C-alpha positions as CSV (number, residue, x, y, z in Angstrom):
1,M,138.1,38.1,-15.9
2,N,138.9,37.3,-19.8
3,S,134.9,37.9,-22.0
4,P,135.8,34.0,-22.6
5,V,135.6,33.3,-19.2
6,L,133.1,36.0,-18.2
7,S,130.6,33.7,-21.2
8,R,131.1,30.3,-20.0
9,K,130.3,31.0,-16.4
10,S,127.1,33.2,-17.4
11,H,125.7,30.7,-19.3
12,K,126.5,28.2,-16.8
13,W,124.6,29.8,-14.0
14,L,121.6,31.4,-15.9
15,T,121.2,28.1,-16.9
16,L,121.6,26.2,-13.5
17,V,118.7,28.4,-12.2
18,I,115.9,28.6,-15.7
19,G,116.5,25.2,-16.7
20,V,114.5,23.6,-14.7
21,Q,111.5,26.3,-15.3
22,A,112.4,26.3,-19.8
23,L,111.8,22.0,-19.6
24,L,108.5,22.8,-17.7
25,W,107.2,25.9,-20.4
26,M,108.2,22.6,-23.0
27,L,106.7,20.0,-21.4
28,S,103.5,22.2,-20.3
29,G,103.3,23.3,-24.0
30,A,104.0,20.0,-26.0
31,Y,101.1,18.4,-23.9
32,M,98.5,21.7,-24.9
33,V,99.1,21.7,-27.9
34,T,99.0,17.7,-28.5
35,I,95.6,17.3,-27.1
36,D,92.4,18.6,-28.6
37,L,91.0,21.2,-27.1
38,D,87.4,21.2,-27.8
39,F,88.1,17.4,-25.7
40,I,89.9,19.2,-22.9
41,H,86.7,21.7,-23.3
42,G,84.9,18.4,-22.2
43,D,82.5,18.9,-25.9
44,P,82.8,14.9,-27.0
45,L,81.2,14.8,-23.1
46,V,78.7,16.5,-23.8
47,R,74.8,16.5,-25.4
48,N,71.0,18.2,-25.3
49,M,72.6,22.0,-24.5
50,V,70.0,23.1,-27.0
51,E,66.5,21.7,-27.1
52,N,64.1,22.6,-29.1
53,L,61.0,24.4,-27.2
54,E,57.8,22.2,-28.2
55,A,55.2,24.4,-26.4
56,N,51.4,26.1,-27.1
57,F,52.5,29.5,-26.1
58,D,49.2,30.4,-25.1
59,E,49.3,27.8,-22.6
60,L,52.3,29.9,-20.9
61,Y,52.3,31.9,-17.7
62,P,51.9,35.8,-18.9
63,I,55.5,37.2,-19.1
64,D,53.8,40.1,-17.5
65,D,52.6,38.4,-14.2
66,I,56.3,37.0,-13.7
67,L,57.6,40.3,-13.7
68,A,55.5,41.7,-12.0
69,R,55.6,39.1,-8.7
70,H,59.4,39.6,-9.2
71,D,60.5,42.8,-8.6
72,G,64.2,43.9,-9.6
73,A,63.9,41.6,-12.8
74,E,66.5,42.5,-15.5
75,S,65.5,39.4,-17.5
76,V,63.2,37.1,-18.4
77,D,64.6,33.7,-20.4
78,L,61.9,31.0,-22.2
79,V,64.0,27.8,-22.1
80,S,63.7,23.9,-22.3
81,R,64.7,21.4,-19.4
82,L,64.6,17.9,-20.0
83,G,61.6,18.9,-22.4
84,E,59.4,21.5,-20.2
85,P,59.6,24.9,-21.4
86,Y,60.1,27.0,-18.4
87,Y,61.0,30.8,-17.6
88,V,64.8,31.7,-16.1
89,V,64.4,35.2,-14.3
90,S,67.5,36.6,-13.7
91,A,68.5,39.4,-11.3
92,N,71.0,41.9,-9.3
93,S,70.6,39.3,-6.5
94,G,69.7,35.5,-8.6
95,S,68.1,33.7,-11.3
96,L,64.9,31.0,-10.5
97,L,63.8,28.2,-12.4
98,L,59.8,29.3,-12.6
99,D,57.6,26.4,-14.6
100,A,56.3,28.3,-17.7
101,R,53.1,27.0,-17.6
102,S,51.7,27.4,-13.7
103,G,54.6,30.4,-13.0
104,V,55.5,28.0,-9.9
105,Q,58.8,28.2,-8.3
106,Q,61.4,25.7,-9.3
107,S,64.6,26.7,-7.4
108,P,66.4,25.6,-5.7
109,L,66.2,22.4,-7.4
110,P,66.3,19.3,-5.3
111,E,69.0,16.1,-5.6
112,S,67.4,13.9,-7.7
113,R,66.2,16.5,-10.4
114,I,70.0,17.6,-10.6
115,V,71.0,14.5,-11.6
116,D,68.2,14.3,-14.3
117,L,69.1,16.9,-15.5
118,A,73.4,15.9,-15.3
119,E,72.1,12.2,-16.9
120,H,70.5,14.4,-19.5
121,F,73.9,16.4,-20.1
122,Y,75.5,13.8,-20.2
123,A,77.4,12.3,-23.5
124,G,79.7,9.6,-21.8
125,S,78.8,5.8,-21.0
126,G,79.0,6.4,-17.4
127,T,76.9,6.3,-14.6
128,V,76.4,8.6,-11.6
129,N,78.5,7.6,-8.5
130,A,78.3,10.7,-6.3
131,V,76.7,14.1,-6.1
132,R,77.1,16.7,-3.8
133,L,76.0,20.8,-2.6
134,L,78.8,23.0,-2.4
135,T,78.0,25.4,-0.6
136,V,79.7,29.5,0.1
137,D,80.9,27.6,3.7
138,D,82.6,24.5,1.6
139,P,86.6,24.4,0.5
140,K,85.8,25.1,-3.3
141,P,87.8,22.8,-5.6
142,T,90.6,24.2,-7.6
143,E,88.6,22.8,-10.7
144,I,85.8,26.0,-9.8
145,Q,88.1,28.4,-8.5
146,T,86.6,31.0,-10.7
147,R,82.9,29.7,-10.4
148,P,80.9,31.4,-7.8
149,L,78.9,28.7,-5.0
150,P,76.2,26.7,-4.4
151,L,77.3,24.5,-7.1
152,W,76.0,21.1,-7.8
153,Q,79.1,18.8,-8.2
154,V,78.2,15.8,-10.2
155,S,80.7,12.5,-10.7
156,F,80.2,9.3,-12.9
157,D,82.3,6.7,-12.9
158,D,84.0,6.9,-16.5
159,R,88.1,5.9,-17.2
160,I,88.7,9.9,-17.6
161,R,86.5,11.1,-14.4
162,T,83.9,13.2,-15.0
163,T,82.5,15.5,-13.1
164,F,80.0,18.5,-14.1
165,Y,78.8,21.0,-12.2
166,L,74.8,22.4,-12.1
167,S,73.2,25.4,-10.9
168,P,70.9,24.3,-7.6
169,S,68.9,27.7,-8.8
170,T,68.4,27.4,-12.5
171,G,69.6,23.2,-13.6
172,E,72.4,24.7,-16.3
173,L,75.1,22.8,-16.9
174,I,78.1,25.4,-15.9
175,T,80.6,23.6,-16.5
176,R,82.6,20.3,-16.9
177,R,85.8,18.7,-15.4
178,H,88.1,15.5,-16.4
179,T,91.4,13.7,-15.7
180,F,92.8,15.2,-19.1
181,W,91.0,18.5,-18.2
182,R,92.8,18.5,-14.8
183,G,96.0,18.0,-16.2
184,F,95.9,20.7,-18.7
185,D,94.9,22.5,-15.8
186,F,98.1,22.2,-14.1
187,L,100.2,21.8,-16.6
188,W,98.8,25.7,-17.7
189,M,99.9,26.8,-13.8
190,L,103.2,25.1,-14.2
191,H,103.7,27.6,-17.6
192,I,101.9,30.7,-16.7
193,M,104.0,30.5,-13.3
194,D,100.5,31.4,-11.2
195,Y,100.4,28.7,-8.4
196,E,97.5,30.7,-6.6
197,N,95.1,31.6,-9.4
198,R,95.7,29.4,-12.9
199,S,95.1,32.7,-14.3
200,D,97.0,35.6,-14.2
201,V,99.9,35.4,-17.5
202,N,100.9,38.8,-16.2
203,N,102.7,38.0,-12.9
204,N,106.2,39.3,-11.9
205,L,107.5,35.7,-11.0
206,L,106.8,34.8,-14.8
207,R,107.8,38.1,-16.1
208,V,111.6,37.3,-14.1
209,A,111.3,34.1,-15.3
210,S,111.7,35.2,-19.3
211,A,113.6,37.8,-18.9
212,V,116.5,35.1,-17.4
213,G,115.3,32.6,-19.6
214,L,116.7,35.8,-22.1
215,L,119.9,36.9,-20.8
216,T,120.6,32.5,-20.5
217,A,119.8,32.2,-24.9
218,L,122.1,36.3,-25.3
219,S,124.8,34.1,-23.1
220,G,124.7,31.4,-25.0
221,V,125.1,33.8,-28.1
222,W,128.0,35.1,-26.4
223,L,129.7,31.8,-25.4
224,L,129.1,30.5,-29.3
225,I,130.8,33.3,-30.7
226,F,134.2,32.4,-28.7
227,S,134.1,28.6,-29.3
228,L,133.7,29.4,-33.1
229,R,136.7,31.7,-33.0
230,R,138.6,28.9,-30.3
231,H,138.6,26.5,-33.1
232,R,139.0,28.0,-36.6
233,P,142.2,26.3,-38.2
234,A,145.3,26.9,-36.6
235,I,146.9,27.4,-40.0
236,D,145.6,30.9,-39.4
237,H,147.5,32.2,-37.4
238,M,151.1,30.6,-38.5
239,P,153.7,33.7,-39.1
240,G,153.5,34.6,-42.7
241,G,150.3,32.7,-43.5
242,P,149.7,29.7,-44.6
243,P,152.3,28.3,-47.4
244,P,151.0,28.7,-51.3
245,H,149.7,26.4,-53.1
246,G,152.0,23.6,-54.8
247,S,154.3,24.2,-52.0
248,F,156.8,21.0,-51.5
249,D,158.2,20.1,-47.5
250,D,161.8,18.9,-48.0
251,S,161.6,17.8,-45.1
252,A,158.7,15.6,-45.4
253,A,159.8,14.3,-48.9
254,K,163.4,12.6,-47.4
255,A,161.7,11.1,-44.1
256,T,159.2,9.2,-47.2
């Protein structure tokens, strides 16, 4: 098999192998660079993420007593929830929410309190239409597969199907999801070819596809070289070369 035929066949079969994935790379890349990343993260959908704490610190429960009551506590943070002061006590075993005035434990938060917090954080125009506590025994939704359970799932009836996920221990808004995020996540999976966790950009399948894509491009360059040679003017191959400038063809003159 000569080189021109080999270059054509290799390029054809490599293109058949990688062509669909190359199209997916281009389509997913176009989506990811077109849609604003802050919107994908859901930033316009939230508010009150940072609240001013208005409280008389002399009325707060002593932190020393909190530490004495919770052996193993690694940190105690003073936060605001719906305008009220709370302590978040963090330890290896998890986090707890305490009333900062009385020291009374609030965790785990009931559904009604979670709904109040979700509506407090929500900046959209919809209303809550579903609330569900996801426990460690429940199947984890794909959209939060990297987040540990338990979590409260609060869904809104807006046009982009916004869903908030809140901590049952602290009431913190852990993450938010919506239709455009889900589309981005699906295309990201196709783009990096990680169909299980959608996070590994160094997986072997992507390496192989990238190598095949590179070979396809190189075979295309190889084929182009032979194509350019084949399409050179035939005059270059005439015995004796082209006629001199200003030469006269007697046969052509007689025909006219």
